[in-house]
HTML snippet that shows the backbone in 3Dmol.js (N, CA, C, O; Angstrom):
<script src="https://3Dmol.org/build/3Dmol-min.js"></script>
<div id="view" style="width:600px;height:400px;position:relative"></div>
<script>
const pdb = `
ATOM      1  N   UNK A   1      -6.227  15.718  -0.432  1.00  0.00           N
ATOM      2  CA  UNK A   1      -7.608  16.123  -0.647  1.00  0.00           C
ATOM      3  C   UNK A   1      -8.478  14.865  -0.692  1.00  0.00           C
ATOM      4  O   UNK A   1      -8.051  13.816  -1.172  1.00  0.00           O
ATOM      5  N   UNK A   2      -9.656  14.987  -0.203  1.00  0.00           N
ATOM      6  CA  UNK A   2     -10.604  13.881  -0.226  1.00  0.00           C
ATOM      7  C   UNK A   2     -11.142  13.678  -1.638  1.00  0.00           C
ATOM      8  O   UNK A   2     -11.058  14.565  -2.487  1.00  0.00           O
ATOM      9  N   UNK A   3     -11.688  12.507  -1.865  1.00  0.00           N
ATOM     10  CA  UNK A   3     -12.312  12.210  -3.155  1.00  0.00           C
ATOM     11  C   UNK A   3     -13.535  13.103  -3.337  1.00  0.00           C
ATOM     12  O   UNK A   3     -14.173  13.512  -2.367  1.00  0.00           O
ATOM     13  N   UNK A   4     -13.844  13.394  -4.571  1.00  0.00           N
ATOM     14  CA  UNK A   4     -15.003  14.209  -4.912  1.00  0.00           C
ATOM     15  C   UNK A   4     -15.970  13.324  -5.681  1.00  0.00           C
ATOM     16  O   UNK A   4     -15.603  12.728  -6.694  1.00  0.00           O
ATOM     17  N   UNK A   5     -17.194  13.238  -5.203  1.00  0.00           N
ATOM     18  CA  UNK A   5     -18.216  12.444  -5.898  1.00  0.00           C
ATOM     19  C   UNK A   5     -19.141  13.405  -6.630  1.00  0.00           C
ATOM     20  O   UNK A   5     -19.683  14.341  -6.043  1.00  0.00           O
ATOM     21  N   UNK A   6     -19.309  13.157  -7.920  1.00  0.00           N
ATOM     22  CA  UNK A   6     -20.185  13.975  -8.745  1.00  0.00           C
ATOM     23  C   UNK A   6     -21.168  13.044  -9.434  1.00  0.00           C
ATOM     24  O   UNK A   6     -20.766  12.081 -10.086  1.00  0.00           O
ATOM     25  N   UNK A   7     -22.437  13.327  -9.293  1.00  0.00           N
ATOM     26  CA  UNK A   7     -23.453  12.580 -10.023  1.00  0.00           C
ATOM     27  C   UNK A   7     -23.828  13.405 -11.247  1.00  0.00           C
ATOM     28  O   UNK A   7     -24.092  14.602 -11.135  1.00  0.00           O
ATOM     29  N   UNK A   8     -23.853  12.777 -12.397  1.00  0.00           N
ATOM     30  CA  UNK A   8     -24.164  13.484 -13.634  1.00  0.00           C
ATOM     31  C   UNK A   8     -24.996  12.580 -14.524  1.00  0.00           C
ATOM     32  O   UNK A   8     -25.032  11.363 -14.343  1.00  0.00           O
ATOM     33  N   UNK A   9     -25.659  13.191 -15.482  1.00  0.00           N
ATOM     34  CA  UNK A   9     -26.459  12.451 -16.449  1.00  0.00           C
ATOM     35  C   UNK A   9     -25.828  12.635 -17.826  1.00  0.00           C
ATOM     36  O   UNK A   9     -25.494  13.753 -18.216  1.00  0.00           O
ATOM     37  N   UNK A  10     -25.668  11.544 -18.554  1.00  0.00           N
ATOM     38  CA  UNK A  10     -25.141  11.605 -19.908  1.00  0.00           C
ATOM     39  C   UNK A  10     -26.229  12.196 -20.796  1.00  0.00           C
ATOM     40  O   UNK A  10     -27.305  11.616 -20.939  1.00  0.00           O
ATOM     41  N   UNK A  11     -25.945  13.344 -21.389  1.00  0.00           N
ATOM     42  CA  UNK A  11     -26.918  14.020 -22.251  1.00  0.00           C
ATOM     43  C   UNK A  11     -26.739  13.627 -23.715  1.00  0.00           C
ATOM     44  O   UNK A  11     -27.695  13.650 -24.490  1.00  0.00           O
ATOM     45  N   UNK A  12     -25.500  13.264 -24.095  1.00  0.00           N
ATOM     46  CA  UNK A  12     -25.212  12.873 -25.474  1.00  0.00           C
ATOM     47  C   UNK A  12     -24.316  11.646 -25.423  1.00  0.00           C
ATOM     48  O   UNK A  12     -23.364  11.612 -24.643  1.00  0.00           O
ATOM     49  N   UNK A  13     -24.602  10.639 -26.239  1.00  0.00           N
ATOM     50  CA  UNK A  13     -23.838   9.390 -26.221  1.00  0.00           C
ATOM     51  C   UNK A  13     -22.335   9.652 -26.216  1.00  0.00           C
ATOM     52  O   UNK A  13     -21.815  10.384 -27.057  1.00  0.00           O
ATOM     53  N   UNK A  14     -21.648   9.039 -25.251  1.00  0.00           N
ATOM     54  CA  UNK A  14     -20.202   9.105 -25.202  1.00  0.00           C
ATOM     55  C   UNK A  14     -19.613  10.411 -24.719  1.00  0.00           C
ATOM     56  O   UNK A  14     -18.395  10.581 -24.774  1.00  0.00           O
ATOM     57  N   UNK A  15     -20.427  11.341 -24.246  1.00  0.00           N
ATOM     58  CA  UNK A  15     -19.911  12.635 -23.807  1.00  0.00           C
ATOM     59  C   UNK A  15     -20.406  12.973 -22.404  1.00  0.00           C
ATOM     60  O   UNK A  15     -21.530  12.648 -22.022  1.00  0.00           O
ATOM     61  N   UNK A  16     -19.535  13.633 -21.654  1.00  0.00           N
ATOM     62  CA  UNK A  16     -19.861  14.062 -20.303  1.00  0.00           C
ATOM     63  C   UNK A  16     -19.225  15.412 -20.056  1.00  0.00           C
ATOM     64  O   UNK A  16     -18.054  15.617 -20.373  1.00  0.00           O
ATOM     65  N   UNK A  17     -19.977  16.322 -19.499  1.00  0.00           N
ATOM     66  CA  UNK A  17     -19.453  17.638 -19.156  1.00  0.00           C
ATOM     67  C   UNK A  17     -19.598  17.829 -17.655  1.00  0.00           C
ATOM     68  O   UNK A  17     -20.689  17.680 -17.106  1.00  0.00           O
ATOM     69  N   UNK A  18     -18.493  18.159 -16.993  1.00  0.00           N
ATOM     70  CA  UNK A  18     -18.501  18.365 -15.552  1.00  0.00           C
ATOM     71  C   UNK A  18     -17.868  19.721 -15.270  1.00  0.00           C
ATOM     72  O   UNK A  18     -16.811  20.041 -15.814  1.00  0.00           O
ATOM     73  N   UNK A  19     -18.506  20.512 -14.428  1.00  0.00           N
ATOM     74  CA  UNK A  19     -17.935  21.803 -14.050  1.00  0.00           C
ATOM     75  C   UNK A  19     -18.062  21.983 -12.540  1.00  0.00           C
ATOM     76  O   UNK A  19     -18.759  21.220 -11.872  1.00  0.00           O
ATOM     77  N   UNK A  20     -17.394  22.981 -12.020  1.00  0.00           N
ATOM     78  CA  UNK A  20     -17.479  23.281 -10.597  1.00  0.00           C
ATOM     79  C   UNK A  20     -16.618  22.388  -9.728  1.00  0.00           C
ATOM     80  O   UNK A  20     -16.864  22.283  -8.526  1.00  0.00           O
ATOM     81  N   UNK A  21     -15.613  21.741 -10.301  1.00  0.00           N
ATOM     82  CA  UNK A  21     -14.724  20.871  -9.525  1.00  0.00           C
ATOM     83  C   UNK A  21     -13.726  21.711  -8.734  1.00  0.00           C
ATOM     84  O   UNK A  21     -13.344  22.795  -9.176  1.00  0.00           O
ATOM     85  N   UNK A  22     -13.300  21.220  -7.569  1.00  0.00           N
ATOM     86  CA  UNK A  22     -12.396  21.996  -6.703  1.00  0.00           C
ATOM     87  C   UNK A  22     -10.918  21.854  -7.068  1.00  0.00           C
ATOM     88  O   UNK A  22     -10.064  21.859  -6.182  1.00  0.00           O
ATOM     89  N   UNK A  23     -10.607  21.727  -8.349  1.00  0.00           N
ATOM     90  CA  UNK A  23      -9.228  21.534  -8.786  1.00  0.00           C
ATOM     91  C   UNK A  23      -8.782  22.730  -9.608  1.00  0.00           C
ATOM     92  O   UNK A  23      -9.598  23.410 -10.231  1.00  0.00           O
ATOM     93  N   UNK A  24      -7.503  22.975  -9.604  1.00  0.00           N
ATOM     94  CA  UNK A  24      -6.931  24.111 -10.322  1.00  0.00           C
ATOM     95  C   UNK A  24      -6.265  23.646 -11.613  1.00  0.00           C
ATOM     96  O   UNK A  24      -5.903  22.478 -11.757  1.00  0.00           O
ATOM     97  N   UNK A  25      -6.111  24.563 -12.531  1.00  0.00           N
ATOM     98  CA  UNK A  25      -5.440  24.304 -13.800  1.00  0.00           C
ATOM     99  C   UNK A  25      -4.056  23.724 -13.540  1.00  0.00           C
ATOM    100  O   UNK A  25      -3.300  24.238 -12.716  1.00  0.00           O
ATOM    101  N   UNK A  26      -3.735  22.649 -14.252  1.00  0.00           N
ATOM    102  CA  UNK A  26      -2.430  22.014 -14.117  1.00  0.00           C
ATOM    103  C   UNK A  26      -2.390  20.881 -13.110  1.00  0.00           C
ATOM    104  O   UNK A  26      -1.468  20.067 -13.145  1.00  0.00           O
ATOM    105  N   UNK A  27      -3.376  20.804 -12.201  1.00  0.00           N
ATOM    106  CA  UNK A  27      -3.409  19.691 -11.242  1.00  0.00           C
ATOM    107  C   UNK A  27      -3.770  18.410 -11.991  1.00  0.00           C
ATOM    108  O   UNK A  27      -4.593  18.422 -12.907  1.00  0.00           O
ATOM    109  N   UNK A  28      -3.146  17.310 -11.589  1.00  0.00           N
ATOM    110  CA  UNK A  28      -3.482  16.030 -12.185  1.00  0.00           C
ATOM    111  C   UNK A  28      -4.506  15.328 -11.310  1.00  0.00           C
ATOM    112  O   UNK A  28      -4.399  15.331 -10.084  1.00  0.00           O
ATOM    113  N   UNK A  29      -5.489  14.734 -11.945  1.00  0.00           N
ATOM    114  CA  UNK A  29      -6.531  13.989 -11.236  1.00  0.00           C
ATOM    115  C   UNK A  29      -6.696  12.640 -11.908  1.00  0.00           C
ATOM    116  O   UNK A  29      -6.207  12.420 -13.016  1.00  0.00           O
ATOM    117  N   UNK A  30      -7.383  11.747 -11.232  1.00  0.00           N
ATOM    118  CA  UNK A  30      -7.755  10.468 -11.826  1.00  0.00           C
ATOM    119  C   UNK A  30      -9.265  10.400 -11.796  1.00  0.00           C
ATOM    120  O   UNK A  30      -9.881  10.649 -10.760  1.00  0.00           O
ATOM    121  N   UNK A  31      -9.858  10.070 -12.910  1.00  0.00           N
ATOM    122  CA  UNK A  31     -11.304  10.036 -13.044  1.00  0.00           C
ATOM    123  C   UNK A  31     -11.755   8.597 -13.269  1.00  0.00           C
ATOM    124  O   UNK A  31     -11.309   7.939 -14.209  1.00  0.00           O
ATOM    125  N   UNK A  32     -12.633   8.118 -12.408  1.00  0.00           N
ATOM    126  CA  UNK A  32     -13.219   6.787 -12.550  1.00  0.00           C
ATOM    127  C   UNK A  32     -14.718   6.990 -12.720  1.00  0.00           C
ATOM    128  O   UNK A  32     -15.366   7.601 -11.870  1.00  0.00           O
ATOM    129  N   UNK A  33     -15.258   6.488 -13.797  1.00  0.00           N
ATOM    130  CA  UNK A  33     -16.685   6.676 -14.079  1.00  0.00           C
ATOM    131  C   UNK A  33     -17.385   5.327 -14.009  1.00  0.00           C
ATOM    132  O   UNK A  33     -16.996   4.374 -14.684  1.00  0.00           O
ATOM    133  N   UNK A  34     -18.429   5.260 -13.176  1.00  0.00           N
ATOM    134  CA  UNK A  34     -19.195   4.024 -13.020  1.00  0.00           C
ATOM    135  C   UNK A  34     -20.678   4.363 -13.089  1.00  0.00           C
ATOM    136  O   UNK A  34     -21.098   5.394 -12.564  1.00  0.00           O
ATOM    137  N   UNK A  35     -21.468   3.523 -13.719  1.00  0.00           N
ATOM    138  CA  UNK A  35     -22.911   3.760 -13.738  1.00  0.00           C
ATOM    139  C   UNK A  35     -23.498   3.630 -12.334  1.00  0.00           C
ATOM    140  O   UNK A  35     -23.091   2.758 -11.567  1.00  0.00           O
ATOM    141  N   UNK A  36     -24.435   4.482 -12.004  1.00  0.00           N
ATOM    142  CA  UNK A  36     -25.110   4.422 -10.708  1.00  0.00           C
ATOM    143  C   UNK A  36     -25.909   3.134 -10.633  1.00  0.00           C
ATOM    144  O   UNK A  36     -26.549   2.732 -11.604  1.00  0.00           O
ATOM    145  N   UNK A  37     -25.869   2.484  -9.465  1.00  0.00           N
ATOM    146  CA  UNK A  37     -26.622   1.253  -9.287  1.00  0.00           C
ATOM    147  C   UNK A  37     -25.881   0.017  -9.743  1.00  0.00           C
ATOM    148  O   UNK A  37     -26.451  -1.074  -9.753  1.00  0.00           O
ATOM    149  N   UNK A  38     -24.622   0.162 -10.121  1.00  0.00           N
ATOM    150  CA  UNK A  38     -23.842  -0.982 -10.583  1.00  0.00           C
ATOM    151  C   UNK A  38     -22.835  -1.425  -9.526  1.00  0.00           C
ATOM    152  O   UNK A  38     -21.734  -1.862  -9.864  1.00  0.00           O
ATOM    153  N   UNK A  39     -23.200  -1.315  -8.255  1.00  0.00           N
ATOM    154  CA  UNK A  39     -22.326  -1.796  -7.197  1.00  0.00           C
ATOM    155  C   UNK A  39     -21.252  -0.805  -6.792  1.00  0.00           C
ATOM    156  O   UNK A  39     -20.096  -1.183  -6.600  1.00  0.00           O
ATOM    157  N   UNK A  40     -21.616   0.432  -6.663  1.00  0.00           N
ATOM    158  CA  UNK A  40     -20.656   1.435  -6.208  1.00  0.00           C
ATOM    159  C   UNK A  40     -20.271   1.165  -4.766  1.00  0.00           C
ATOM    160  O   UNK A  40     -21.078   0.650  -3.993  1.00  0.00           O
ATOM    161  N   UNK A  41     -19.051   1.506  -4.400  1.00  0.00           N
ATOM    162  CA  UNK A  41     -18.602   1.334  -3.023  1.00  0.00           C
ATOM    163  C   UNK A  41     -19.552   2.092  -2.108  1.00  0.00           C
ATOM    164  O   UNK A  41     -19.904   3.237  -2.394  1.00  0.00           O
ATOM    165  N   UNK A  42     -19.962   1.480  -1.032  1.00  0.00           N
ATOM    166  CA  UNK A  42     -20.899   2.100  -0.104  1.00  0.00           C
ATOM    167  C   UNK A  42     -22.309   1.566  -0.254  1.00  0.00           C
ATOM    168  O   UNK A  42     -23.128   1.732   0.650  1.00  0.00           O
ATOM    169  N   UNK A  43     -22.607   0.937  -1.362  1.00  0.00           N
ATOM    170  CA  UNK A  43     -23.915   0.315  -1.526  1.00  0.00           C
ATOM    171  C   UNK A  43     -23.912  -1.032  -0.817  1.00  0.00           C
ATOM    172  O   UNK A  43     -22.874  -1.688  -0.731  1.00  0.00           O
ATOM    173  N   UNK A  44     -25.041  -1.437  -0.321  1.00  0.00           N
ATOM    174  CA  UNK A  44     -25.141  -2.688   0.424  1.00  0.00           C
ATOM    175  C   UNK A  44     -24.998  -3.911  -0.462  1.00  0.00           C
ATOM    176  O   UNK A  44     -24.729  -4.998   0.051  1.00  0.00           O
ATOM    177  N   UNK A  45     -25.166  -3.780  -1.771  1.00  0.00           N
ATOM    178  CA  UNK A  45     -25.211  -4.942  -2.649  1.00  0.00           C
ATOM    179  C   UNK A  45     -23.922  -5.165  -3.439  1.00  0.00           C
ATOM    180  O   UNK A  45     -23.957  -5.835  -4.471  1.00  0.00           O
ATOM    181  N   UNK A  46     -22.802  -4.634  -2.997  1.00  0.00           N
ATOM    182  CA  UNK A  46     -21.536  -4.818  -3.704  1.00  0.00           C
ATOM    183  C   UNK A  46     -21.103  -6.272  -3.600  1.00  0.00           C
ATOM    184  O   UNK A  46     -20.924  -6.798  -2.501  1.00  0.00           O
ATOM    185  N   UNK A  47     -20.937  -6.912  -4.734  1.00  0.00           N
ATOM    186  CA  UNK A  47     -20.498  -8.309  -4.757  1.00  0.00           C
ATOM    187  C   UNK A  47     -19.041  -8.376  -5.203  1.00  0.00           C
ATOM    188  O   UNK A  47     -18.493  -7.394  -5.704  1.00  0.00           O
ATOM    189  N   UNK A  48     -18.418  -9.538  -5.021  1.00  0.00           N
ATOM    190  CA  UNK A  48     -17.032  -9.722  -5.467  1.00  0.00           C
ATOM    191  C   UNK A  48     -16.933  -9.518  -6.973  1.00  0.00           C
ATOM    192  O   UNK A  48     -15.975  -8.918  -7.460  1.00  0.00           O
ATOM    193  N   UNK A  49     -17.899 -10.005  -7.691  1.00  0.00           N
ATOM    194  CA  UNK A  49     -17.892  -9.833  -9.147  1.00  0.00           C
ATOM    195  C   UNK A  49     -17.947  -8.357  -9.525  1.00  0.00           C
ATOM    196  O   UNK A  49     -17.201  -7.913 -10.397  1.00  0.00           O
ATOM    197  N   UNK A  50     -18.824  -7.597  -8.874  1.00  0.00           N
ATOM    198  CA  UNK A  50     -18.922  -6.164  -9.150  1.00  0.00           C
ATOM    199  C   UNK A  50     -17.608  -5.454  -8.839  1.00  0.00           C
ATOM    200  O   UNK A  50     -17.184  -4.568  -9.581  1.00  0.00           O
ATOM    201  N   UNK A  51     -16.963  -5.848  -7.734  1.00  0.00           N
ATOM    202  CA  UNK A  51     -15.684  -5.257  -7.371  1.00  0.00           C
ATOM    203  C   UNK A  51     -14.627  -5.580  -8.429  1.00  0.00           C
ATOM    204  O   UNK A  51     -13.868  -4.700  -8.832  1.00  0.00           O
ATOM    205  N   UNK A  52     -14.573  -6.834  -8.880  1.00  0.00           N
ATOM    206  CA  UNK A  52     -13.603  -7.225  -9.924  1.00  0.00           C
ATOM    207  C   UNK A  52     -13.820  -6.431 -11.200  1.00  0.00           C
ATOM    208  O   UNK A  52     -12.858  -6.046 -11.863  1.00  0.00           O
ATOM    209  N   UNK A  53     -15.067  -6.186 -11.547  1.00  0.00           N
ATOM    210  CA  UNK A  53     -15.395  -5.496 -12.795  1.00  0.00           C
ATOM    211  C   UNK A  53     -15.356  -3.972 -12.673  1.00  0.00           C
ATOM    212  O   UNK A  53     -15.486  -3.268 -13.674  1.00  0.00           O
ATOM    213  N   UNK A  54     -15.178  -3.463 -11.460  1.00  0.00           N
ATOM    214  CA  UNK A  54     -15.237  -2.019 -11.229  1.00  0.00           C
ATOM    215  C   UNK A  54     -14.028  -1.255 -11.748  1.00  0.00           C
ATOM    216  O   UNK A  54     -14.099  -0.042 -11.947  1.00  0.00           O
ATOM    217  N   UNK A  55     -12.921  -1.954 -11.966  1.00  0.00           N
ATOM    218  CA  UNK A  55     -11.709  -1.253 -12.373  1.00  0.00           C
ATOM    219  C   UNK A  55     -10.857  -0.822 -11.191  1.00  0.00           C
ATOM    220  O   UNK A  55      -9.767  -0.284 -11.384  1.00  0.00           O
ATOM    221  N   UNK A  56     -11.331  -1.046  -9.970  1.00  0.00           N
ATOM    222  CA  UNK A  56     -10.573  -0.652  -8.783  1.00  0.00           C
ATOM    223  C   UNK A  56      -9.426  -1.611  -8.490  1.00  0.00           C
ATOM    224  O   UNK A  56      -8.384  -1.198  -7.980  1.00  0.00           O
ATOM    225  N   UNK A  57      -9.611  -2.877  -8.807  1.00  0.00           N
ATOM    226  CA  UNK A  57      -8.541  -3.848  -8.570  1.00  0.00           C
ATOM    227  C   UNK A  57      -7.435  -3.589  -9.579  1.00  0.00           C
ATOM    228  O   UNK A  57      -7.672  -3.565 -10.786  1.00  0.00           O
ATOM    229  N   UNK A  58      -6.239  -3.398  -9.077  1.00  0.00           N
ATOM    230  CA  UNK A  58      -5.092  -3.122  -9.935  1.00  0.00           C
ATOM    231  C   UNK A  58      -4.874  -1.651 -10.216  1.00  0.00           C
ATOM    232  O   UNK A  58      -4.030  -1.287 -11.036  1.00  0.00           O
ATOM    233  N   UNK A  59      -5.635  -0.799  -9.536  1.00  0.00           N
ATOM    234  CA  UNK A  59      -5.564   0.630  -9.805  1.00  0.00           C
ATOM    235  C   UNK A  59      -4.181   1.219  -9.496  1.00  0.00           C
ATOM    236  O   UNK A  59      -3.810   2.252 -10.053  1.00  0.00           O
ATOM    237  N   UNK A  60      -3.414   0.561  -8.606  1.00  0.00           N
ATOM    238  CA  UNK A  60      -2.095   1.064  -8.228  1.00  0.00           C
ATOM    239  C   UNK A  60      -0.978   0.419  -9.036  1.00  0.00           C
ATOM    240  O   UNK A  60       0.184   0.754  -8.806  1.00  0.00           O
ATOM    241  N   UNK A  61      -1.257  -0.469  -9.952  1.00  0.00           N
ATOM    242  CA  UNK A  61      -0.213  -1.264 -10.607  1.00  0.00           C
ATOM    243  C   UNK A  61       0.832  -0.434 -11.336  1.00  0.00           C
ATOM    244  O   UNK A  61       1.987  -0.852 -11.414  1.00  0.00           O
ATOM    245  N   UNK A  62       0.476   0.710 -11.866  1.00  0.00           N
ATOM    246  CA  UNK A  62       1.426   1.532 -12.614  1.00  0.00           C
ATOM    247  C   UNK A  62       2.013   2.673 -11.791  1.00  0.00           C
ATOM    248  O   UNK A  62       2.750   3.500 -12.327  1.00  0.00           O
ATOM    249  N   UNK A  63       1.701   2.731 -10.503  1.00  0.00           N
ATOM    250  CA  UNK A  63       2.243   3.790  -9.643  1.00  0.00           C
ATOM    251  C   UNK A  63       3.704   3.512  -9.348  1.00  0.00           C
ATOM    252  O   UNK A  63       4.047   2.428  -8.876  1.00  0.00           O
ATOM    253  N   UNK A  64       4.560   4.470  -9.619  1.00  0.00           N
ATOM    254  CA  UNK A  64       5.989   4.298  -9.369  1.00  0.00           C
ATOM    255  C   UNK A  64       6.370   4.685  -7.947  1.00  0.00           C
ATOM    256  O   UNK A  64       7.469   4.368  -7.491  1.00  0.00           O
ATOM    257  N   UNK A  65       5.468   5.370  -7.240  1.00  0.00           N
ATOM    258  CA  UNK A  65       5.768   5.803  -5.877  1.00  0.00           C
ATOM    259  C   UNK A  65       5.342   4.773  -4.827  1.00  0.00           C
ATOM    260  O   UNK A  65       5.534   5.004  -3.633  1.00  0.00           O
ATOM    261  N   UNK A  66       4.772   3.652  -5.246  1.00  0.00           N
ATOM    262  CA  UNK A  66       4.350   2.597  -4.326  1.00  0.00           C
ATOM    263  C   UNK A  66       5.138   1.337  -4.672  1.00  0.00           C
ATOM    264  O   UNK A  66       4.885   0.698  -5.693  1.00  0.00           O
ATOM    265  N   UNK A  67       6.094   0.987  -3.813  1.00  0.00           N
ATOM    266  CA  UNK A  67       6.914  -0.200  -4.063  1.00  0.00           C
ATOM    267  C   UNK A  67       6.161  -1.490  -3.756  1.00  0.00           C
ATOM    268  O   UNK A  67       6.213  -2.443  -4.533  1.00  0.00           O
ATOM    269  N   UNK A  68       5.466  -1.519  -2.631  1.00  0.00           N
ATOM    270  CA  UNK A  68       4.766  -2.720  -2.174  1.00  0.00           C
ATOM    271  C   UNK A  68       3.309  -2.345  -1.914  1.00  0.00           C
ATOM    272  O   UNK A  68       2.994  -1.766  -0.875  1.00  0.00           O
ATOM    273  N   UNK A  69       2.418  -2.673  -2.855  1.00  0.00           N
ATOM    274  CA  UNK A  69       1.026  -2.242  -2.738  1.00  0.00           C
ATOM    275  C   UNK A  69       0.329  -2.857  -1.529  1.00  0.00           C
ATOM    276  O   UNK A  69      -0.549  -2.223  -0.943  1.00  0.00           O
ATOM    277  N   UNK A  70       0.697  -4.071  -1.143  1.00  0.00           N
ATOM    278  CA  UNK A  70       0.087  -4.692   0.041  1.00  0.00           C
ATOM    279  C   UNK A  70       0.467  -3.918   1.299  1.00  0.00           C
ATOM    280  O   UNK A  70      -0.386  -3.649   2.145  1.00  0.00           O
ATOM    281  N   UNK A  71       1.735  -3.564   1.423  1.00  0.00           N
ATOM    282  CA  UNK A  71       2.187  -2.791   2.583  1.00  0.00           C
ATOM    283  C   UNK A  71       1.543  -1.408   2.587  1.00  0.00           C
ATOM    284  O   UNK A  71       1.169  -0.894   3.641  1.00  0.00           O
ATOM    285  N   UNK A  72       1.416  -0.812   1.408  1.00  0.00           N
ATOM    286  CA  UNK A  72       0.799   0.513   1.309  1.00  0.00           C
ATOM    287  C   UNK A  72      -0.672   0.447   1.725  1.00  0.00           C
ATOM    288  O   UNK A  72      -1.141   1.307   2.470  1.00  0.00           O
ATOM    289  N   UNK A  73      -1.395  -0.555   1.258  1.00  0.00           N
ATOM    290  CA  UNK A  73      -2.804  -0.718   1.624  1.00  0.00           C
ATOM    291  C   UNK A  73      -2.940  -0.947   3.129  1.00  0.00           C
ATOM    292  O   UNK A  73      -3.842  -0.401   3.765  1.00  0.00           O
ATOM    293  N   UNK A  74      -2.048  -1.751   3.692  1.00  0.00           N
ATOM    294  CA  UNK A  74      -2.062  -2.000   5.139  1.00  0.00           C
ATOM    295  C   UNK A  74      -1.863  -0.694   5.900  1.00  0.00           C
ATOM    296  O   UNK A  74      -2.562  -0.423   6.877  1.00  0.00           O
ATOM    297  N   UNK A  75      -0.909   0.110   5.449  1.00  0.00           N
ATOM    298  CA  UNK A  75      -0.636   1.404   6.088  1.00  0.00           C
ATOM    299  C   UNK A  75      -1.869   2.309   6.018  1.00  0.00           C
ATOM    300  O   UNK A  75      -2.208   2.960   7.007  1.00  0.00           O
ATOM    301  N   UNK A  76      -2.540   2.359   4.870  1.00  0.00           N
ATOM    302  CA  UNK A  76      -3.738   3.180   4.733  1.00  0.00           C
ATOM    303  C   UNK A  76      -4.848   2.709   5.673  1.00  0.00           C
ATOM    304  O   UNK A  76      -5.534   3.526   6.287  1.00  0.00           O
ATOM    305  N   UNK A  77      -5.025   1.379   5.783  1.00  0.00           N
ATOM    306  CA  UNK A  77      -6.050   0.841   6.695  1.00  0.00           C
ATOM    307  C   UNK A  77      -5.736   1.209   8.139  1.00  0.00           C
ATOM    308  O   UNK A  77      -6.629   1.596   8.893  1.00  0.00           O
ATOM    309  N   UNK A  78      -4.465   1.088   8.526  1.00  0.00           N
ATOM    310  CA  UNK A  78      -4.070   1.434   9.897  1.00  0.00           C
ATOM    311  C   UNK A  78      -4.301   2.908  10.173  1.00  0.00           C
ATOM    312  O   UNK A  78      -4.772   3.266  11.252  1.00  0.00           O
ATOM    313  N   UNK A  79      -3.981   3.766   9.222  1.00  0.00           N
ATOM    314  CA  UNK A  79      -4.214   5.200   9.403  1.00  0.00           C
ATOM    315  C   UNK A  79      -5.707   5.493   9.538  1.00  0.00           C
ATOM    316  O   UNK A  79      -6.110   6.303  10.374  1.00  0.00           O
ATOM    317  N   UNK A  80      -6.515   4.843   8.729  1.00  0.00           N
ATOM    318  CA  UNK A  80      -7.969   5.051   8.792  1.00  0.00           C
ATOM    319  C   UNK A  80      -8.531   4.589  10.130  1.00  0.00           C
ATOM    320  O   UNK A  80      -9.420   5.240  10.679  1.00  0.00           O
ATOM    321  N   UNK A  81      -8.025   3.472  10.667  1.00  0.00           N
ATOM    322  CA  UNK A  81      -8.500   2.980  11.957  1.00  0.00           C
ATOM    323  C   UNK A  81      -8.128   3.930  13.077  1.00  0.00           C
ATOM    324  O   UNK A  81      -8.914   4.129  14.003  1.00  0.00           O
ATOM    325  N   UNK A  82      -6.943   4.522  13.012  1.00  0.00           N
ATOM    326  CA  UNK A  82      -6.532   5.479  14.052  1.00  0.00           C
ATOM    327  C   UNK A  82      -7.382   6.747  13.995  1.00  0.00           C
ATOM    328  O   UNK A  82      -7.684   7.330  15.036  1.00  0.00           O
ATOM    329  N   UNK A  83      -7.768   7.179  12.807  1.00  0.00           N
ATOM    330  CA  UNK A  83      -8.579   8.387  12.664  1.00  0.00           C
ATOM    331  C   UNK A  83      -9.981   8.203  13.207  1.00  0.00           C
ATOM    332  O   UNK A  83     -10.568   9.147  13.736  1.00  0.00           O
ATOM    333  N   UNK A  84     -10.528   7.003  13.086  1.00  0.00           N
ATOM    334  CA  UNK A  84     -11.931   6.775  13.476  1.00  0.00           C
ATOM    335  C   UNK A  84     -12.131   6.595  14.972  1.00  0.00           C
ATOM    336  O   UNK A  84     -13.270   6.500  15.430  1.00  0.00           O
ATOM    337  N   UNK A  85     -11.066   6.546  15.734  1.00  0.00           N
ATOM    338  CA  UNK A  85     -11.192   6.348  17.188  1.00  0.00           C
ATOM    339  C   UNK A  85     -11.533   7.609  17.915  1.00  0.00           C
ATOM    340  O   UNK A  85     -11.671   7.598  19.138  1.00  0.00           O
TER     341      UNK A  85
END
`;
const viewer = $3Dmol.createViewer("view");
viewer.addModel(pdb, "pdb");
viewer.setStyle({}, {cartoon: {color: "spectrum"}});
viewer.zoomTo();
viewer.render();
</script>
């Protein structure tokens, strides 16, 4: 399944309510929350510092199904390049 992007506004400090997601009970998901305008992927102003602070670097470190993260990333890039042709 593709990633789902949801824009929401924090109504109460430290709390967020999201509904209408395309996931079923019991499915496991990973949720990454970033403030809008803080260098989200796809924005023209993403800097190396913003990327380092985003939490994306090292996101695969605890995955037991990925033996070699560099090889896995290479495979994903190659698949993406074949799809875009």
